[in-house]
KOLLUM-771408 format. One line per field, with one value per residue (C-alpha): residue number from 0; z, x, y. Coordinates in steps of 0.25 Angstrom, whole numbers, plus 5000, padded with zeros to 4 digits. Layout:
N
n <- [NUM	...]
up <- [Z	...]
east <- [X	...]
north <- [Y	...]
This chain:
1010
n <- [0	1	2	3	4	5	6	7	8	9	10	11	12	13	14	15	16	17	18	19	20	21	22	23	24	25	26	27	28	29	30	31	32	33	34	35	36	37	38	39	40	41	42	43	44	45	46	47	48	49	50	51	52	53	54	55	56	57	58	59	60	61	62	63	64	65	66	67	68	69	70	71	72	73	74	75	76	77	78	79	80	81	82	83	84	85	86	87	88	89	90	91	92	93	94	95	96	97	98	99	100	101	102	103	104	105	106	107	108	109	110	111	112	113	114	115	116	117	118	119	120	121	122	123	124	125	126	127	128	129	130	131	132	133	134	135	136	137	138	139	140	141	142	143	144	145	146	147	148	149	150	151	152	153	154	155	156	157	158	159	160	161	162	163	164	165	166	167	168	169	170	171	172	173	174	175	176	177	178	179	180	181	182	183	184	185	186	187	188	189	190	191	192	193	194	195	196	197	198	199	200	201	202	203	204	205	206	207	208	209	210	211	212	213	214	215	216	217	218	219	220	221	222	223	224	225	226	227	228	229	230	231	232	233	234	235	236	237	238	239	240	241	242	243	244	245	246	247	248	249	250	251	252	253	254	255	256	257	258	259	260	261	262	263	264	265	266	267	268	269	270	271	272	273	274	275	276	277	278	279	280	281	282	283	284	285	286	287	288	289	290	291	292	293	294	295	296	297	298	299	300	301	302	303	304	305	306	307	308	309	310	311	312	313	314	315	316	317	318	319	320	321	322	323	324	325	326	327	328	329	330	331	332	333	334	335	336	337	338	339	340	341	342	343	344	345	346	347	348	349	350	351	352	353	354	355	356	357	358	359	360	361	362	363	364	365	366	367	368	369	370	371	372	373	374	375	376	377	378	379	380	381	382	383	384	385	386	387	388	389	390	391	392	393	394	395	396	397	398	399	400	401	402	403	404	405	406	407	408	409	410	411	412	413	414	415	416	417	418	419	420	421	422	423	424	425	426	427	428	429	430	431	432	433	434	435	436	437	438	439	440	441	442	443	444	445	446	447	448	449	450	451	452	453	454	455	456	457	458	459	460	461	462	463	464	465	466	467	468	469	470	471	472	473	474	475	476	477	478	479	480	481	482	483	484	485	486	487	488	489	490	491	492	493	494	495	496	497	498	499	500	501	502	503	504	505	506	507	508	509	510	511	512	513	514	515	516	517	518	519	520	521	522	523	524	525	526	527	528	529	530	531	532	533	534	535	536	537	538	539	540	541	542	543	544	545	546	547	548	549	550	551	552	553	554	555	556	557	558	559	560	561	562	563	564	565	566	567	568	569	570	571	572	573	574	575	576	577	578	579	580	581	582	583	584	585	586	587	588	589	590	591	592	593	594	595	596	597	598	599	600	601	602	603	604	605	606	607	608	609	610	611	612	613	614	615	616	617	618	619	620	621	622	623	624	625	626	627	628	629	630	631	632	633	634	635	636	637	638	639	640	641	642	643	644	645	646	647	648	649	650	651	652	653	654	655	656	657	658	659	660	661	662	663	664	665	666	667	668	669	670	671	672	673	674	675	676	677	678	679	680	681	682	683	684	685	686	687	688	689	690	691	692	693	694	695	696	697	698	699	700	701	702	703	704	705	706	707	708	709	710	711	712	713	714	715	716	717	718	719	720	721	722	723	724	725	726	727	728	729	730	731	732	733	734	735	736	737	738	739	740	741	742	743	744	745	746	747	748	749	750	751	752	753	754	755	756	757	758	759	760	761	762	763	764	765	766	767	768	769	770	771	772	773	774	775	776	777	778	779	780	781	782	783	784	785	786	787	788	789	790	791	792	793	794	795	796	797	798	799	800	801	802	803	804	805	806	807	808	809	810	811	812	813	814	815	816	817	818	819	820	821	822	823	824	825	826	827	828	829	830	831	832	833	834	835	836	837	838	839	840	841	842	843	844	845	846	847	848	849	850	851	852	853	854	855	856	857	858	859	860	861	862	863	864	865	866	867	868	869	870	871	872	873	874	875	876	877	878	879	880	881	882	883	884	885	886	887	888	889	890	891	892	893	894	895	896	897	898	899	900	901	902	903	904	905	906	907	908	909	910	911	912	913	914	915	916	917	918	919	920	921	922	923	924	925	926	927	928	929	930	931	932	933	934	935	936	937	938	939	940	941	942	943	944	945	946	947	948	949	950	951	952	953	954	955	956	957	958	959	960	961	962	963	964	965	966	967	968	969	970	971	972	973	974	975	976	977	978	979	980	981	982	983	984	985	986	987	988	989	990	991	992	993	994	995	996	997	998	999	1000	1001	1002	1003	1004	1005	1006	1007	1008	1009]
up <- [5224	5223	5234	5232	5236	5241	5232	5223	5235	5236	5219	5223	5234	5225	5213	5222	5217	5230	5225	5223	5236	5243	5237	5243	5255	5255	5249	5255	5246	5256	5273	5280	5285	5270	5268	5280	5277	5262	5271	5277	5266	5263	5249	5247	5249	5263	5260	5262	5255	5264	5261	5247	5249	5254	5244	5232	5232	5222	5230	5244	5239	5236	5246	5243	5250	5265	5262	5260	5272	5280	5274	5278	5292	5291	5289	5293	5306	5310	5312	5297	5296	5306	5296	5291	5280	5276	5282	5295	5287	5291	5283	5283	5284	5268	5265	5270	5261	5250	5248	5245	5250	5262	5259	5270	5269	5267	5278	5287	5286	5289	5301	5307	5305	5310	5321	5330	5328	5312	5315	5325	5317	5313	5301	5305	5303	5314	5304	5309	5300	5302	5298	5284	5281	5268	5261	5269	5259	5263	5277	5272	5278	5280	5291	5291	5297	5305	5310	5313	5322	5329	5330	5335	5337	5341	5327	5327	5340	5332	5329	5318	5323	5321	5330	5321	5324	5310	5313	5313	5299	5295	5296	5295	5279	5277	5265	5273	5280	5263	5258	5266	5267	5279	5278	5271	5261	5271	5281	5282	5288	5300	5303	5303	5311	5321	5321	5325	5334	5349	5352	5360	5347	5340	5352	5348	5343	5336	5341	5338	5347	5337	5336	5322	5326	5325	5313	5307	5311	5307	5293	5279	5267	5261	5266	5274	5276	5277	5288	5297	5294	5299	5310	5314	5315	5323	5334	5334	5337	5348	5353	5361	5368	5354	5354	5365	5362	5361	5354	5356	5356	5364	5354	5351	5336	5339	5338	5323	5320	5316	5309	5301	5294	5288	5300	5312	5324	5324	5316	5326	5338	5329	5327	5343	5345	5337	5344	5358	5354	5348	5357	5368	5375	5385	5391	5375	5375	5385	5381	5368	5372	5384	5371	5369	5355	5353	5362	5353	5339	5330	5324	5337	5338	5325	5326	5339	5347	5340	5343	5357	5357	5353	5365	5373	5369	5370	5384	5387	5381	5390	5402	5404	5411	5416	5402	5398	5410	5405	5392	5398	5405	5394	5395	5385	5373	5376	5365	5368	5353	5357	5367	5360	5345	5343	5343	5338	5337	5347	5350	5362	5371	5382	5397	5389	5380	5370	5357	5349	5342	5343	5341	5355	5357	5368	5379	5376	5374	5389	5397	5392	5400	5412	5414	5426	5431	5428	5414	5411	5417	5406	5395	5400	5403	5389	5380	5388	5387	5371	5369	5379	5371	5360	5363	5362	5353	5352	5354	5368	5371	5379	5386	5399	5395	5389	5404	5411	5402	5405	5420	5422	5435	5441	5442	5426	5424	5434	5425	5412	5417	5420	5408	5398	5402	5399	5383	5385	5398	5385	5378	5374	5370	5356	5358	5370	5372	5384	5392	5400	5413	5408	5406	5420	5425	5419	5424	5439	5441	5453	5458	5457	5442	5440	5447	5439	5426	5428	5431	5419	5410	5415	5413	5400	5404	5412	5399	5390	5388	5384	5369	5375	5383	5383	5399	5405	5415	5426	5419	5417	5432	5437	5427	5429	5448	5450	5464	5470	5471	5454	5454	5463	5455	5443	5448	5454	5442	5435	5429	5429	5415	5418	5428	5421	5408	5402	5392	5381	5392	5397	5410	5419	5431	5442	5434	5430	5443	5447	5439	5444	5456	5461	5478	5484	5487	5470	5469	5480	5472	5459	5463	5472	5461	5452	5459	5454	5438	5440	5446	5439	5425	5417	5407	5394	5400	5408	5420	5432	5443	5452	5439	5437	5453	5454	5442	5446	5460	5469	5485	5492	5495	5482	5479	5491	5485	5474	5479	5488	5475	5468	5463	5470	5460	5449	5456	5448	5435	5426	5416	5403	5403	5412	5424	5438	5449	5457	5442	5442	5456	5454	5443	5445	5459	5468	5482	5493	5500	5488	5484	5499	5498	5486	5491	5504	5496	5490	5477	5480	5468	5460	5462	5452	5439	5427	5419	5403	5401	5413	5422	5435	5446	5451	5437	5436	5449	5442	5431	5440	5445	5458	5463	5477	5483	5494	5484	5475	5488	5494	5478	5477	5493	5489	5476	5472	5461	5454	5454	5441	5433	5419	5410	5396	5393	5401	5411	5425	5439	5438	5423	5423	5437	5429	5414	5421	5431	5444	5457	5460	5471	5464	5457	5469	5476	5462	5460	5474	5475	5460	5456	5448	5435	5436	5435	5421	5414	5401	5399	5382	5376	5384	5394	5408	5420	5418	5404	5409	5421	5418	5426	5439	5443	5453	5449	5439	5446	5459	5447	5441	5454	5454	5441	5437	5428	5418	5416	5406	5397	5395	5382	5380	5365	5360	5362	5374	5386	5399	5392	5379	5380	5392	5379	5369	5378	5381	5371	5367	5382	5394	5399	5412	5412	5426	5422	5410	5419	5429	5417	5409	5425	5427	5416	5417	5402	5389	5387	5379	5366	5367	5351	5353	5342	5333	5337	5345	5359	5371	5365	5351	5361	5369	5357	5353	5366	5364	5378	5383	5394	5386	5398	5397	5381	5388	5397	5386	5380	5393	5395	5382	5380	5367	5366	5353	5349	5353	5347	5333	5336	5325	5327	5315	5307	5309	5318	5329	5342	5333	5323	5335	5343	5328	5328	5338	5336	5349	5353	5353	5365	5360	5348	5354	5363	5351	5343	5353	5356	5342	5332	5319	5316	5323	5315	5302	5305	5297	5299	5289	5279	5278	5288	5298	5311	5311	5298	5307	5312	5306	5316	5307	5306	5323	5323	5312	5320	5331	5325	5318	5333	5327	5334	5326	5332	5331	5345	5336	5331	5345	5345	5331	5335	5348	5347	5354	5358	5368	5368	5364	5353	5344	5336	5322	5319	5309	5308	5305	5289	5293	5302	5303	5317	5321	5332	5336	5328	5343	5347	5337	5335	5350	5349	5337	5343	5357	5353	5338	5323	5328	5328	5341	5341	5330	5331	5316	5311	5304	5299	5311	5311	5297	5293	5302	5294	5297	5298	5293	5292	5306	5314	5307	5312	5327	5325	5321	5335	5342	5341	5342	5356	5359	5352	5358	5373	5381	5391	5403	5399	5395	5407	5418	5408	5410	5426	5427	5420	5429	5442	5439	5437	5448	5458	5450	5451	5466	5470	5461	5471	5480	5475	5474	5489	5495	5485	5486	5504	5500	5493	5505	5516	5508	5503	5510	5497	5495	5484	5476	5473	5462	5464	5457	5453	5452	5439	5436	5445	5436	5423	5415	5410	5397	5401	5414	5422	5432	5441	5431	5432	5446	5445	5435	5442	5455	5449	5440	5455	5459]
east <- [5513	5527	5537	5541	5556	5559	5561	5550	5538	5546	5545	5529	5529	5535	5526	5516	5510	5503	5492	5506	5511	5498	5497	5511	5509	5497	5502	5509	5520	5531	5533	5527	5538	5542	5531	5535	5548	5544	5535	5544	5554	5557	5562	5572	5562	5560	5546	5540	5526	5518	5522	5525	5510	5506	5512	5504	5490	5485	5481	5479	5463	5464	5460	5474	5481	5474	5475	5492	5492	5483	5493	5505	5502	5501	5512	5522	5513	5506	5521	5521	5512	5522	5534	5542	5549	5561	5556	5549	5537	5524	5514	5506	5516	5518	5505	5501	5515	5510	5494	5486	5474	5472	5467	5458	5456	5471	5475	5465	5472	5486	5480	5472	5486	5495	5487	5491	5506	5506	5498	5508	5520	5530	5542	5556	5553	5542	5532	5518	5506	5501	5514	5515	5500	5502	5488	5474	5466	5468	5461	5448	5435	5449	5441	5459	5463	5453	5456	5472	5467	5460	5469	5482	5478	5492	5499	5495	5505	5516	5528	5538	5554	5555	5543	5532	5518	5510	5504	5515	5521	5507	5509	5522	5523	5508	5506	5496	5492	5489	5483	5478	5466	5459	5444	5440	5444	5444	5450	5465	5477	5481	5467	5462	5474	5471	5459	5463	5474	5474	5479	5492	5496	5494	5504	5516	5529	5539	5555	5555	5542	5535	5520	5512	5509	5524	5527	5515	5520	5534	5529	5530	5521	5510	5499	5495	5481	5485	5494	5485	5474	5484	5487	5472	5469	5480	5478	5462	5467	5479	5473	5479	5492	5496	5500	5508	5517	5530	5540	5555	5559	5548	5540	5526	5519	5517	5533	5534	5527	5541	5547	5537	5525	5518	5506	5504	5503	5492	5482	5488	5479	5470	5467	5467	5458	5447	5446	5448	5436	5429	5428	5426	5440	5445	5458	5464	5461	5468	5480	5480	5479	5489	5500	5509	5509	5494	5493	5505	5500	5496	5484	5478	5469	5464	5466	5456	5452	5438	5436	5439	5432	5419	5422	5423	5408	5403	5406	5400	5388	5387	5391	5401	5410	5422	5425	5424	5435	5444	5445	5448	5459	5465	5475	5477	5468	5453	5457	5452	5447	5439	5432	5428	5430	5424	5408	5396	5382	5372	5358	5357	5344	5346	5338	5329	5325	5333	5338	5352	5358	5373	5389	5392	5407	5412	5412	5397	5393	5402	5395	5380	5384	5385	5401	5409	5415	5431	5424	5418	5432	5442	5435	5432	5446	5450	5441	5446	5439	5438	5435	5423	5421	5421	5411	5400	5388	5376	5366	5370	5380	5391	5397	5392	5379	5377	5383	5374	5361	5366	5368	5383	5390	5393	5409	5407	5403	5411	5423	5416	5415	5430	5437	5426	5427	5421	5422	5410	5404	5399	5393	5380	5369	5365	5350	5348	5357	5361	5376	5383	5378	5363	5363	5372	5359	5348	5355	5355	5371	5376	5380	5395	5396	5387	5398	5410	5404	5404	5416	5422	5412	5411	5403	5399	5392	5382	5377	5374	5363	5352	5345	5331	5329	5342	5344	5358	5361	5355	5342	5343	5346	5334	5325	5330	5327	5341	5347	5351	5365	5366	5358	5368	5380	5375	5370	5383	5390	5381	5385	5374	5372	5367	5359	5351	5351	5338	5335	5322	5311	5318	5321	5332	5336	5327	5314	5318	5322	5308	5301	5305	5306	5320	5320	5322	5338	5340	5331	5339	5352	5347	5344	5355	5361	5355	5343	5337	5340	5335	5325	5317	5320	5308	5307	5299	5287	5291	5291	5300	5306	5294	5285	5291	5290	5277	5273	5279	5276	5287	5289	5285	5301	5306	5294	5300	5314	5310	5302	5315	5324	5319	5306	5296	5298	5294	5282	5272	5278	5271	5272	5272	5258	5252	5254	5259	5265	5253	5248	5258	5257	5243	5243	5254	5256	5244	5252	5241	5252	5262	5252	5251	5266	5268	5253	5260	5271	5263	5256	5242	5239	5245	5232	5223	5232	5227	5237	5237	5226	5218	5218	5219	5227	5213	5213	5228	5225	5214	5221	5229	5223	5230	5227	5223	5210	5216	5224	5210	5202	5213	5214	5199	5198	5210	5203	5191	5189	5198	5185	5178	5189	5190	5203	5203	5196	5185	5186	5185	5191	5179	5182	5197	5191	5183	5193	5205	5198	5203	5200	5183	5185	5190	5179	5171	5175	5174	5159	5155	5161	5158	5147	5136	5138	5153	5150	5143	5153	5157	5172	5179	5173	5159	5162	5156	5163	5155	5157	5173	5167	5166	5179	5171	5160	5154	5157	5146	5136	5140	5142	5129	5122	5128	5128	5114	5112	5111	5126	5124	5117	5129	5137	5151	5155	5154	5139	5143	5135	5145	5139	5140	5156	5157	5154	5160	5174	5171	5172	5178	5180	5173	5162	5159	5144	5143	5145	5136	5124	5125	5124	5111	5107	5106	5103	5089	5089	5091	5105	5110	5103	5110	5118	5133	5141	5140	5127	5130	5122	5124	5117	5129	5140	5136	5131	5149	5154	5153	5160	5145	5136	5124	5115	5121	5115	5103	5101	5107	5093	5085	5090	5087	5074	5068	5079	5075	5079	5092	5095	5092	5099	5110	5124	5128	5133	5116	5123	5115	5120	5116	5127	5137	5136	5139	5152	5155	5161	5153	5141	5129	5123	5121	5118	5109	5103	5099	5093	5084	5080	5081	5075	5078	5076	5089	5096	5091	5099	5109	5121	5126	5133	5121	5123	5116	5121	5125	5133	5143	5152	5144	5132	5120	5119	5117	5108	5097	5098	5093	5083	5078	5076	5080	5093	5100	5107	5121	5124	5132	5142	5142	5158	5162	5155	5163	5176	5191	5196	5184	5175	5164	5155	5162	5161	5169	5173	5186	5194	5209	5209	5220	5213	5197	5197	5187	5187	5184	5190	5193	5199	5207	5211	5216	5222	5231	5236	5241	5245	5251	5242	5239	5225	5223	5215	5225	5237	5238	5244	5239	5242	5235	5223	5224	5222	5209	5197	5181	5173	5158	5150	5154	5155	5140	5136	5142	5134	5120	5126	5127	5115	5107	5111	5104	5092	5094	5093	5082	5075	5079	5093	5089	5082	5096	5104	5096	5094	5108	5110	5102	5106	5121	5114	5108	5121	5127	5116	5116	5133	5130	5118	5127	5139	5129	5122	5137	5140	5126	5126	5141	5136	5126	5137	5143	5132	5116	5110	5102	5103	5090	5086	5078	5064	5062	5048	5039	5038	5053	5056	5046	5054	5057	5072	5071	5067	5071	5085	5092	5079	5070	5084	5082	5065	5067	5078	5070	5058	5064	5071	5057]
north <- [5053	5048	5051	5065	5072	5084	5094	5087	5093	5104	5107	5104	5115	5123	5123	5122	5108	5107	5096	5086	5093	5087	5076	5072	5076	5068	5056	5044	5044	5051	5049	5061	5063	5067	5074	5083	5085	5090	5098	5106	5108	5123	5127	5138	5149	5142	5137	5124	5117	5126	5138	5135	5130	5145	5155	5146	5153	5144	5133	5142	5142	5125	5114	5109	5116	5116	5103	5104	5110	5100	5090	5097	5098	5084	5078	5093	5094	5107	5115	5115	5126	5133	5132	5146	5149	5156	5168	5162	5165	5154	5151	5161	5171	5166	5165	5180	5184	5180	5181	5192	5182	5173	5161	5157	5141	5140	5150	5144	5131	5135	5145	5133	5124	5133	5141	5152	5149	5150	5163	5170	5166	5175	5174	5179	5194	5192	5195	5189	5184	5197	5204	5197	5200	5207	5210	5206	5204	5190	5193	5196	5187	5178	5166	5164	5176	5177	5165	5168	5183	5174	5162	5172	5189	5190	5190	5206	5207	5198	5207	5206	5206	5221	5221	5226	5220	5218	5233	5240	5232	5236	5248	5252	5243	5251	5242	5233	5248	5254	5241	5231	5228	5219	5212	5226	5237	5248	5240	5243	5231	5240	5244	5230	5225	5235	5230	5214	5218	5223	5238	5230	5225	5239	5246	5234	5240	5235	5235	5249	5252	5257	5254	5254	5269	5272	5265	5273	5286	5283	5278	5286	5286	5295	5288	5296	5292	5278	5278	5288	5280	5270	5279	5279	5265	5264	5274	5269	5255	5260	5271	5283	5274	5271	5285	5284	5271	5275	5267	5265	5277	5282	5289	5286	5288	5305	5305	5304	5316	5323	5314	5305	5314	5303	5303	5315	5313	5321	5310	5298	5308	5311	5298	5295	5306	5303	5290	5297	5306	5297	5288	5300	5292	5301	5296	5294	5308	5313	5303	5309	5324	5320	5317	5330	5327	5325	5339	5347	5343	5356	5349	5346	5358	5355	5339	5336	5347	5346	5332	5337	5347	5337	5328	5339	5345	5332	5330	5343	5339	5329	5335	5324	5335	5323	5320	5335	5338	5324	5332	5345	5339	5336	5349	5356	5350	5359	5370	5384	5384	5372	5379	5393	5389	5373	5380	5369	5370	5368	5370	5379	5380	5391	5392	5402	5390	5400	5389	5394	5386	5393	5387	5382	5381	5372	5380	5386	5369	5368	5380	5375	5362	5370	5365	5361	5372	5366	5362	5373	5383	5375	5379	5394	5396	5391	5397	5411	5424	5426	5412	5415	5426	5419	5409	5420	5414	5423	5413	5413	5424	5423	5409	5418	5418	5403	5400	5408	5402	5389	5392	5389	5389	5401	5397	5395	5409	5417	5409	5415	5426	5427	5422	5428	5441	5454	5448	5438	5446	5456	5445	5445	5435	5440	5435	5442	5453	5446	5451	5441	5450	5449	5431	5432	5440	5431	5418	5423	5424	5430	5444	5439	5434	5446	5455	5448	5448	5465	5464	5457	5464	5478	5489	5485	5473	5479	5489	5478	5477	5465	5464	5462	5473	5481	5476	5480	5468	5476	5477	5462	5461	5468	5462	5447	5450	5450	5448	5462	5456	5455	5470	5474	5471	5476	5488	5492	5489	5496	5511	5521	5519	5505	5508	5516	5507	5507	5495	5493	5497	5509	5501	5504	5492	5500	5498	5481	5481	5486	5480	5467	5469	5467	5468	5480	5479	5478	5489	5498	5492	5499	5512	5513	5518	5532	5531	5544	5540	5526	5528	5541	5532	5527	5516	5515	5515	5528	5520	5524	5514	5519	5514	5501	5498	5500	5493	5479	5480	5484	5486	5497	5497	5498	5511	5516	5514	5521	5533	5533	5534	5544	5540	5549	5560	5550	5543	5551	5548	5539	5526	5531	5524	5535	5525	5530	5522	5517	5512	5503	5500	5497	5491	5478	5478	5486	5485	5494	5496	5498	5509	5515	5519	5526	5534	5539	5546	5556	5550	5549	5557	5546	5534	5547	5547	5539	5534	5536	5524	5533	5522	5526	5516	5510	5506	5501	5492	5487	5482	5473	5459	5459	5471	5471	5477	5484	5495	5494	5498	5509	5513	5517	5520	5530	5537	5532	5538	5529	5520	5529	5532	5526	5524	5526	5515	5519	5508	5511	5503	5492	5489	5488	5480	5471	5470	5466	5454	5460	5457	5456	5467	5477	5478	5478	5487	5497	5491	5496	5508	5515	5520	5511	5519	5515	5499	5504	5513	5508	5509	5514	5499	5501	5490	5490	5483	5471	5469	5467	5458	5445	5438	5440	5429	5443	5454	5458	5451	5465	5474	5472	5473	5487	5492	5484	5474	5488	5484	5473	5481	5491	5487	5489	5497	5484	5482	5469	5470	5462	5448	5450	5454	5443	5435	5441	5439	5425	5420	5406	5408	5401	5410	5416	5408	5413	5429	5427	5423	5432	5444	5436	5434	5449	5454	5461	5465	5458	5460	5448	5452	5465	5467	5473	5477	5467	5461	5452	5449	5440	5427	5430	5429	5421	5408	5412	5406	5390	5390	5396	5390	5386	5391	5406	5403	5403	5414	5424	5417	5418	5433	5438	5447	5438	5427	5424	5439	5435	5422	5430	5441	5443	5451	5459	5447	5442	5431	5425	5419	5405	5409	5413	5399	5391	5398	5392	5375	5370	5378	5369	5370	5384	5382	5374	5385	5394	5384	5381	5395	5400	5387	5388	5403	5406	5396	5400	5414	5418	5427	5439	5428	5420	5408	5401	5398	5384	5386	5385	5377	5364	5368	5366	5352	5354	5365	5358	5345	5354	5361	5348	5342	5328	5323	5313	5302	5303	5292	5283	5295	5301	5297	5301	5315	5314	5322	5313	5325	5335	5321	5331	5333	5335	5349	5354	5343	5341	5328	5324	5319	5310	5301	5306	5309	5320	5330	5345	5354	5362	5349	5343	5360	5359	5344	5349	5363	5355	5345	5338	5336	5323	5317	5314	5301	5294	5303	5305	5314	5329	5343	5349	5359	5361	5345	5346	5343	5347	5336	5343	5329	5327	5340	5339	5327	5331	5342	5335	5326	5337	5344	5329	5330	5341	5336	5322	5327	5322	5330	5324	5328	5343	5346	5339	5348	5362	5357	5356	5370	5375	5368	5376	5390	5388	5385	5398	5406	5402	5405	5417	5421	5421	5429	5440	5441	5441	5453	5458	5456	5464	5478	5476	5478	5489	5497	5501	5501	5489	5480	5477	5464	5457	5452	5436	5437	5423	5425	5427	5415	5407	5410	5399	5396	5400	5415	5417	5419	5411	5411	5404	5394	5391	5388	5380	5371	5373	5369	5355	5353	5351]
């Protein structure tokens, strides 16, 4: 290109012919000095070549623009980048003022060439690049802008001539706040700016000392939402200290509420409070609450006390008492309404285990946590008497009820009584009806606190009754066994009406004190007032105090006290059931010393009295399992005829002893001293004493020895002898086999074939008990005159003993014995409905296998037929459909009830007992396999089992013989009458096992041993 003059060069720049400019600067026609002169020259607007370049939007996105910058710097030097126009604006100032977009490539080149110095340049008004930003879409994903902030982050702190930072300008102008978006459409410019700069920058004041927050509070406008949003962002960034900064006039942002109504001060500190509460910053909260403007704000209570309330609740729940103290140190902040009225739902489980859903206020929650006294005191005093009264909850009553249930310290309880006053003390728990005084007694409060409550609550407090038993406080104190001091406090404060008040059972306090065995001193205190009226009061069962004392084992001293206080005239009184004091004394707490003490008072004639059940005092004594033998002997010595007295059910003393299973020594005394005829007396149900005698190891032996073997044949009203009645009562239970063996071996006649009222023999009863030892069953068959006849005997439903055995689930031994003895004839017998015995519980295949005598080989199925729970052969097989695992029905049913509906093997879920299915096929196979076990048993095994059983019988018989010998010796010493011994003939001793008694068993054992 030819040489160019200055005017031509400037014209090219104004006309934005940058290709010609670039060609000229790259050419060799003019010297570098001339070109530098041309570049530095300015037009009438004060713009040089590079300024004109940045205002040409058309070239910024092209490669020539970047090449021009390189050429300009090469010719004019790096300082050329820092040249300013007439307004002192750098090239970047001009660029940011002109364009809505930021050309990343072009600006990056400028920043790389100009560096930090270019970024921090300010114009003649002191505006920096940040001041010059107008629309910031240019910043989205801009590497150039990020590079600028990285190289010169202090650009945010630059202040223009009036002291404003870019943040001041953005807040004051607010065009930026309304429209400029940074990075994305939801992030405002001021918000972005605060994220980039430090807290110190936001604290900077302008020439008037005003921060950006000052300017916001002084601004005017209608866009309140935007203004409040800006305020929140400023305070989020600056915190509480931002609010406290004062300008040159000594004013903070809060001082502009009178003249500037656009932004309200409560909006400002609300933001701070929310931030402080969210962060649980107690230091900031303390600063905020120390500001008088905040504390006096009219919207204070509705604005932020709920957050304060929530925070205190949180720390109370955490039992962080230091933080609670810190919050309480903000004087005047905790309002009474926050303590009393702010309620929230809470599921609460009291010490008694009862679960409530209650609306608890802050005071409730505090007392639930058993707080330190200083914290509780502040809450309680703030609530005051009316606030404490308002804190009533139907779930637990007053605050005092709640405090007592949670073992609150006595100092706090005293404070509650003092401040809560009478209104609180008279409140009741709606469910139990307990007053505060009732709850204090249940909780074992000291008498001093009870005295204070009575003084505050007045006489009305002592008259209040609970809902369960209509008890007053004095009633409850006697029930709970309160100490003497508490009893004394209540008695002294009670009126005559309160002392004689009756509960639902018509009991006064004296009755309850005796019933709960209060000490002698407490009884004396209760009787210190109106004793003559108290001792004559009767309960609903017509008991006077002496009755209650005797029934509950009162000491001789207590009995003496009652007699002195006026009971003597009432000693002949009887209860509703006709019991005298001696009936009650001997039935509950027999004591020879107390018995003699009462008799010494001249009331021996009462020993012969009977009650409405026609029971003597000896009946009462024998009804008590812990009766003393010395008391029994004393009564029998005093009035021997008591032994023959019967009650309304026709039962003698011996019946009563046997029926109630009292001490053996009682029974021995009766048997020894009574006539033989009394031993066979039958009561209303036809039972002799032997019918009840199933619990003792040797009483039945003594009883039969004296009464004779005929007692075994006596039948009761149901047609049962002692053996059949015992088997009837033992159904499904463990059987005392020694008792049965003794009776069977003792009997001379065939008592096992006798039928009861339903046609059942002893064999029927025995076969229905699957727990019965097979040896007992064999003895029953041996005892019969005709075993075959006994086996074929049927009841009223025409069921044989085999029917009974098959109606149980695991009675194989019994069924085997019956079939061996009765054969096919017994198996074929049918009941009234036409059913054979084997039709029950899938026993048919078991019975058929036994009758056939053929033993199928099930050895390969042994594991499959074993129940995995009891590890025995499966009986009544049931399976779980989902996994097909099999068990005994009893075993799997028990597992379901004890654990859950999961398979014990694989833990598969099923629907419980209803989901179980019976496996008929496997059940039949199991029965057949069981029968095969019996058939395949070797002769050696059978003989070994028989010998083992006989040896066991020998041991048992030896022990019983020794016991019987001792009893015989004792009787010889007490009576000159000789005892008869049964002579055993040689013929009897050689009887075979199948027909003989225990002697034949011993004979067989001896023979096999030889």
